[in-house]
C-alpha positions in Angstrom: 97.3 92.6 90.6 98.3 90.0 88.0 97.4 86.3 88.4 101.0 85.5 88.9 101.2 87.6 92.1 103.6 90.2 93.0 106.3 91.0 95.5 105.9 94.1 97.6 108.5 95.9 99.7 107.0 97.5 102.8 108.7 99.9 105.2 107.3 98.7 108.5 107.0 101.2 111.2 107.7 100.6 114.9 104.7 99.3 116.7 102.7 97.0 114.3 103.7 93.3 114.1 104.6 91.7 110.8 101.3 90.1 110.7 99.6 93.4 111.1 101.4 94.5 108.0 100.4 91.4 106.1 96.8 92.0 107.2 97.0 95.6 105.8 98.2 94.3 102.5 95.4 91.7 102.4 92.9 94.5 102.9 94.5 96.9 100.5 94.6 94.4 97.7 91.6 92.2 98.7 93.8 89.2 98.3 93.7 86.3 100.8 97.0 84.9 99.9 99.6 87.1 101.4 102.7 86.2 103.4 106.0 87.8 104.5 109.5 86.6 104.1 111.2 87.2 107.4 109.6 88.5 110.6 110.3 91.9 112.3 109.5 92.5 115.9 106.9 95.1 116.8 109.8 97.4 118.1 111.7 97.0 115.0 111.2 99.0 111.7 112.4 98.6 108.1 112.2 96.3 105.1 109.5 93.6 105.2 109.3 91.6 101.9 105.6 90.8 101.3 104.4 88.2 98.7 101.0 88.4 97.3 98.9 85.9 95.4 100.9 83.1 93.6 104.0 84.8 94.7 103.5 83.5 98.2 105.1 80.2 96.9 108.4 82.2 96.9 108.4 82.9 100.6 110.8 80.0 101.6 113.2 81.0 98.8 113.2 84.7 99.7 113.9 84.1 103.3 117.4 82.8 103.0 119.2 86.0 101.8 121.7 87.9 103.9 120.3 90.8 105.9 121.6 94.2 107.0 120.4 96.0 110.2 121.2 99.2 111.9 120.7 99.1 115.6 121.1 101.1 118.9 122.5 99.1 121.7 122.5 100.4 125.3 125.2 99.1 127.7 124.4 98.8 131.3 121.4 96.6 131.4 120.5 93.1 130.2 116.9 92.2 129.7 115.2 88.8 129.3 113.9 89.8 125.8 117.1 91.6 124.7 115.1 94.8 124.1 114.0 97.8 126.1 110.7 96.2 127.0 111.9 93.2 128.6 112.3 92.5 132.3 115.8 93.3 133.7 118.1 90.4 134.2 121.1 92.3 135.4 122.2 96.0 135.7 125.5 97.7 136.0 126.3 101.2 137.3 125.5 103.7 134.5 128.9 105.4 134.9 130.7 102.0 134.6 128.9 101.3 131.3 129.7 104.6 129.8 133.4 104.2 130.7 133.9 100.8 128.9 137.0 101.5 126.7 136.4 101.8 122.9 139.0 99.2 122.4 136.9 96.7 124.5 133.8 97.5 122.6 135.6 96.9 119.3 137.1 93.7 120.5 133.6 92.5 121.7 132.2 93.2 118.2 135.1 91.5 116.5 134.5 88.4 118.7 130.9 88.2 117.6 131.8 88.3 114.0 132.1 85.2 111.8 130.4 81.9 112.2 129.3 82.2 115.9 127.2 80.1 118.3 124.1 82.0 119.2 121.2 81.3 121.6 117.9 83.1 120.4 116.1 85.2 122.9 113.5 83.5 125.0 110.9 85.8 123.6 111.4 84.7 120.0 109.5 82.8 117.3 112.0 79.9 117.3 109.9 76.7 117.9 110.7 74.0 120.4 108.5 70.9 120.1 106.3 72.6 117.6 105.5 75.7 119.8 107.2 79.1 119.6 109.4 80.1 122.5 107.5 83.4 123.1 104.2 81.4 123.7 105.9 79.2 126.2 107.5 82.1 127.9 104.3 84.1 128.2 102.7 81.0 129.6 105.2 81.0 132.5 107.1 77.9 131.3 110.9 77.7 132.0 112.3 77.6 128.6 115.8 77.5 127.1 116.3 78.4 123.5 118.6 75.9 121.6 121.9 77.1 120.6 122.7 77.3 116.9 125.4 78.4 114.5 124.8 81.7 112.7 126.9 83.8 110.3 127.7 87.5 111.2 129.6 88.9 108.2 130.1 92.4 109.7 129.4 93.9 113.1 130.6 97.6 112.9 130.5 100.5 115.4 129.2 103.5 113.6 129.1 106.0 116.6 129.2 106.0 120.3 127.6 108.4 122.9 128.7 107.1 126.4 126.8 103.8 127.0 124.9 104.1 123.7 126.3 102.4 120.6 125.1 102.8 117.0 126.0 99.7 115.2 125.4 98.1 111.7 125.3 94.3 111.2 125.5 92.2 108.0 124.4 88.7 108.8 122.9 85.5 107.5 119.5 83.8 108.0 118.4 83.3 111.6 120.6 85.8 113.3 119.0 87.5 116.2 120.3 91.1 116.7 118.9 91.0 120.2 121.1 88.1 121.0 124.1 89.9 119.7 123.3 92.8 122.1 122.9 90.3 124.9 126.2 88.6 124.1 128.1 91.8 123.6 127.0 93.1 127.0 128.1 89.9 128.7 131.6 90.1 127.0 131.9 93.6 128.3 130.7 92.7 131.8 128.1 95.4 131.9 125.1 93.9 130.2 123.2 95.4 127.2 120.0 95.5 125.3 118.6 96.9 122.0 116.7 100.2 122.1 116.1 100.4 118.3 116.5 98.2 115.3 116.0 98.8 111.6 116.3 96.3 108.7 118.0 98.0 105.7 118.3 95.0 103.3 117.2 91.6 102.8 118.9 89.7 99.9 118.9 92.0 96.9 116.0 94.1 98.3 116.6 97.6 99.9 114.4 99.5 102.3 115.0 102.6 100.0 112.7 101.0 97.5 109.9 100.1 100.1 106.6 101.9 100.6 105.0 103.0 103.8 101.8 101.5 105.2 100.2 105.0 104.7 101.1 105.0 101.1 99.9 101.6 100.6 96.5 102.2 102.3 96.0 105.5 100.2 97.0 104.0 96.8 97.6 100.2 96.9 97.4 99.6 93.2 99.7 102.4 92.3 102.7 101.3 94.5 105.6 99.8 92.8 106.0 96.0 93.1 108.0 93.1 91.5 107.0 90.2 89.5 108.0 86.8 90.8 110.8 86.7 88.1 112.2 90.0 88.9 112.1 89.1 92.6 114.5 86.2 91.9 117.0 88.4 90.4 119.8 87.1 92.6 119.1 83.4 91.6 120.4 81.6 88.6 117.6 82.3 86.0 116.9 80.3 82.8 114.7 81.1 79.9 113.4 77.9 78.3 112.0 76.7 75.1 108.3 75.8 74.7 109.3 72.1 74.4 111.3 72.2 77.7 108.5 74.2 79.4 106.1 71.5 78.4 108.3 68.8 79.9 108.7 70.7 83.1 104.9 71.3 83.4 104.3 67.6 82.8 106.5 66.6 85.7 109.3 65.0 83.6 112.9 65.0 84.5 114.8 66.3 81.4 118.5 66.5 81.1 120.0 70.2 80.7 123.5 71.6 80.3 123.2 74.0 83.3 125.4 74.1 86.4 124.3 72.0 89.3 122.1 73.6 91.9 119.0 75.9 92.2 117.6 77.7 89.2 114.4 79.8 88.5 112.9 78.9 85.1 110.7 81.1 83.0 109.1 81.6 79.6 110.4 83.9 77.0 107.9 86.5 78.3 109.6 86.2 81.8 106.6 84.3 83.3 107.8 82.0 86.1 107.4 78.4 85.3 109.2 76.6 88.2 111.9 76.7 90.7 114.1 73.6 89.9 117.3 71.7 91.0 119.8 70.2 88.7 122.2 67.5 89.8 125.7 66.8 88.8 124.5 64.7 85.9 122.3 67.6 84.6 119.1 66.0 85.5 116.4 68.7 86.3 113.8 68.2 89.0 111.1 70.6 89.9 111.2 71.9 93.5 108.0 74.2 93.1 105.9 74.6 90.0 103.8 77.5 89.0 100.6 76.7 87.2 99.9 78.2 83.7 97.0 80.2 85.2 99.4 81.8 87.8 101.9 82.8 85.2 
């Protein structure tokens, strides 16, 4: 592992928590600084983006990308958690759920596409007054998750077998697929919950490029990974001169002719120097710097 850190794509199996996967990476690489860019529930599988060493500074910037999920939704029962392990909130006749017209299902999916208002499940990591909702719920507190606007770009039915729906979702940051299942079941009047969930993509990263935990444990230093620079491939990236590099490292605010917004800045050797913002006047300000020893 280089001093600048790496970004590793892990194919999380059903069962372990995201923290369990982080702990496995820590052990495999003997590196204390490890973090992930986006939690997956224990019952979910798929792509987990893991940052190692100095690359952990990228975590906030890798979490904001769009996601793609494939999910199995079972009509006929709503649970408090939105998945198959949760306590039943309501239940419909199995035959009634299986007979919901396809046109109604498609209309329900369409109604939950776009910028929608969503309430995360009670058993979620969303914090209220600094404490995750799932902690409050497990302690027996009566909690209500705050509503928020999320972006669902695509909510598509791939296949149907009676009351079981196979769907694919393209969505923005913070979208809960369990909540989509709950809301779909309520719209159809029969209740619904998730029975399976797999994350296929996160930003530019694809689960097809991920490694399993077994592969990681067997040969950690042989698995493919990305440098911080390569991990920011979907960002505006700028290669700078030694003089501009020095000014950035010294905390100055030089003026550049780049477009306003977020940029990743690197040396000619593609070693990340900083994440910066540029205002309308071209003034550059550092958001997060990377020490020369890290790069």
